[in-house]
LOVEX-345223 format. One record per residue: residue number from 0; x negated, y negated, z negated of N, C-alpha, C in turn. Coordinates in steps of 0.02 Angstrom, whole numbers. Layout:
N
    i     n_X     n_Y     n_Z    ca_X    ca_Y    ca_Z     c_X     c_Y     c_Z
  NUM       X       Y       Z       X       Y       Z       X       Y       Z
...
end
This chain:
82
    i     n_X     n_Y     n_Z    ca_X    ca_Y    ca_Z     c_X     c_Y     c_Z
    0   -6691   -4225   -7558   -6749   -4232   -7496   -6810   -4258   -7534
    1   -6867   -4240   -7517   -6918   -4255   -7552   -6943   -4320   -7526
    2   -6951   -4365   -7562   -6995   -4428   -7544   -7067   -4419   -7534
    3   -7091   -4466   -7489   -7169   -4473   -7476   -7199   -4508   -7537
    4   -7257   -4487   -7562   -7287   -4520   -7619   -7309   -4594   -7593
    5   -7308   -4632   -7654   -7342   -4708   -7632   -7410   -4709   -7630
    6   -7435   -4713   -7576   -7519   -4719   -7576   -7536   -4796   -7600
    7   -7592   -4787   -7633   -7623   -4863   -7652   -7642   -4900   -7587
    8   -7646   -4955   -7602   -7661   -5007   -7539   -7729   -5007   -7520
    9   -7754   -5015   -7466   -7818   -5019   -7450   -7837   -5087   -7471
   10   -7877   -5100   -7501   -7907   -5174   -7535   -7964   -5182   -7511
   11   -7982   -5250   -7495   -8050   -5263   -7480   -8106   -5258   -7545
   12   -8153   -5250   -7526   -8204   -5250   -7574   -8246   -5306   -7590
   13   -8265   -5330   -7656   -8299   -5376   -7664   -8376   -5377   -7642
   14   -8403   -5446   -7608   -8467   -5436   -7589   -8522   -5417   -7637
   15   -8584   -5404   -7610   -8631   -5375   -7665   -8660   -5442   -7713
   16   -8661   -5422   -7771   -8674   -5483   -7818   -8746   -5506   -7790
   17   -8760   -5567   -7797   -8833   -5596   -7790   -8882   -5576   -7850
   18   -8948   -5599   -7830   -8983   -5561   -7882   -8982   -5615   -7945
   19   -9019   -5598   -7990   -9013   -5641   -8063   -9056   -5698   -8051
   20   -9107   -5711   -8011   -9134   -5767   -7990   -9109   -5799   -7931
   21   -9050   -5792   -7918   -9025   -5836   -7856   -9013   -5903   -7879
   22   -9010   -5930   -7829   -8999   -6016   -7836   -8919   -6034   -7861
   23   -8902   -6097   -7874   -8830   -6114   -7900   -8795   -6105   -7824
   24   -8828   -6128   -7776   -8780   -6131   -7721   -8764   -6066   -7695
   25   -8811   -6011   -7704   -8782   -5949   -7687   -8735   -5925   -7740
   26   -8742   -5937   -7800   -8697   -5902   -7833   -8619   -5943   -7834
   27   -8625   -6008   -7802   -8566   -6044   -7782   -8528   -6009   -7739
   28   -8572   -5998   -7685   -8539   -5953   -7615   -8520   -5883   -7641
   29   -8541   -5858   -7690   -8526   -5786   -7710   -8461   -5797   -7736
   30   -8441   -5833   -7784   -8378   -5848   -7816   -8316   -5870   -7764
   31   -8344   -5915   -7712   -8301   -5931   -7657   -8277   -5868   -7622
   32   -8320   -5834   -7599   -8309   -5775   -7558   -8267   -5713   -7603
   33   -8273   -5715   -7673   -8237   -5675   -7728   -8168   -5687   -7715
   34   -8153   -5764   -7713   -8096   -5788   -7720   -8051   -5769   -7670
   35   -8092   -5777   -7599   -8058   -5763   -7541   -8032   -5690   -7536
   36   -8075   -5638   -7563   -8059   -5576   -7563   -7995   -5573   -7613
   37   -7997   -5601   -7672   -7942   -5589   -7719   -7868   -5618   -7682
   38   -7873   -5681   -7637   -7826   -5699   -7605   -7806   -5650   -7552
   39   -7833   -5611   -7518   -7820   -5560   -7465   -7789   -5505   -7514
   40   -7803   -5488   -7568   -7790   -5433   -7593   -7722   -5432   -7630
   41   -7698   -5494   -7646   -7647   -5513   -7691   -7581   -5489   -7670
   42   -7570   -5501   -7609   -7497   -5493   -7573   -7503   -5411   -7567
   43   -7548   -5372   -7560   -7557   -5300   -7544   -7539   -5276   -7618
   44   -7563   -5288   -7672   -7561   -5271   -7735   -7479   -5301   -7757
   45   -7464   -5346   -7745   -7396   -5357   -7765   -7343   -5318   -7730
   46   -7340   -5306   -7665   -7302   -5257   -7632   -7310   -5188   -7664
   47   -7373   -5161   -7682   -7375   -5096   -7706   -7338   -5098   -7776
   48   -7353   -5150   -7822   -7325   -5149   -7888   -7238   -5149   -7892
   49   -7210   -5175   -7827   -7145   -5187   -7819   -7123   -5110   -7798
   50   -7159   -5083   -7753   -7120   -5013   -7737   -7124   -4961   -7805
   51   -7185   -4968   -7843   -7202   -4931   -7900   -7148   -4942   -7952
   52   -7125   -5015   -7967   -7075   -5014   -8019   -7004   -4993   -7996
   53   -6989   -5000   -7922   -6936   -4965   -7903   -6925   -4898   -7903
   54   -6977   -4858   -7892   -6982   -4787   -7903   -6965   -4767   -7976
   55   -6996   -4802   -8017   -6996   -4788   -8093   -6926   -4799   -8116
   56   -6889   -4864   -8097   -6830   -4877   -8114   -6776   -4817   -8079
   57   -6788   -4799   -8029   -6744   -4742   -8003   -6758   -4679   -8041
   58   -6818   -4654   -8058   -6833   -4599   -8105   -6787   -4611   -8174
   59   -6796   -4664   -8202   -6760   -4683   -8266   -6690   -4670   -8244
   60   -6652   -4703   -8202   -6586   -4697   -8186   -6569   -4617   -8167
   61   -6612   -4585   -8137   -6597   -4529   -8134   -6589   -4477   -8196
   62   -6646   -4487   -8241   -6642   -4454   -8306   -6583   -4480   -8345
   63   -6560   -4532   -8341   -6498   -4548   -8377   -6434   -4514   -8367
   64   -6432   -4499   -8288   -6376   -4470   -8271   -6371   -4402   -8279
   65   -6443   -4372   -8273   -6446   -4300   -8315   -6421   -4299   -8377
   66   -6442   -4340   -8424   -6424   -4342   -8497   -6339   -4345   -8500
   67   -6308   -4378   -8460   -6242   -4390   -8473   -6216   -4326   -8434
   68   -6235   -4293   -8392   -6206   -4235   -8362   -6216   -4176   -8411
   69   -6279   -4168   -8451   -6296   -4123   -8497   -6248   -4123   -8546
   70   -6239   -4193   -8572   -6187   -4196   -8621   -6106   -4178   -8618
   71   -6097   -4167   -8550   -6025   -4136   -8537   -6021   -4069   -8562
   72   -6065   -4030   -8550   -6064   -3958   -8583   -6043   -3925   -8522
   73   -6033   -3856   -8545   -6000   -3812   -8491   -6034   -3804   -8437
   74   -6000   -3783   -8370   -6043   -3787   -8312   -6078   -3822   -8293
   75   -6056   -3898   -8294   -6109   -3943   -8262   -6164   -3956   -8316
   76   -6171   -3937   -8376   -6224   -3943   -8424   -6286   -3907   -8414
   77   -6260   -3844   -8382   -6314   -3788   -8370   -6354   -3801   -8317
   78   -6329   -3847   -8261   -6362   -3849   -8191   -6429   -3885   -8201
   79   -6439   -3920   -8244   -6498   -3980   -8259   -6554   -3951   -8319
   80   -6530   -3898   -8354   -6564   -3875   -8420   -6628   -3853   -8374
   81   -6696   -3857   -8392   -6751   -3827   -8373   -6811   -3818   -8429
end
């Protein structure tokens, strides 16, 4: 059974950077808004990374099983050679 590919999460974008001559207050507000965006994106990224690591572990397990089957030789070993 083919599995659906894991899609990347839709993340919030950072606000536009303030101009070089902006006041300290504007820069402080910009940093605060960036931290809020990071806070919103963190759970989405962690869920995505968990799913990706799960798929990688599954793939690694499958490859290990294929190697064990191939080491048996005979009829069973020929099935997975490509």
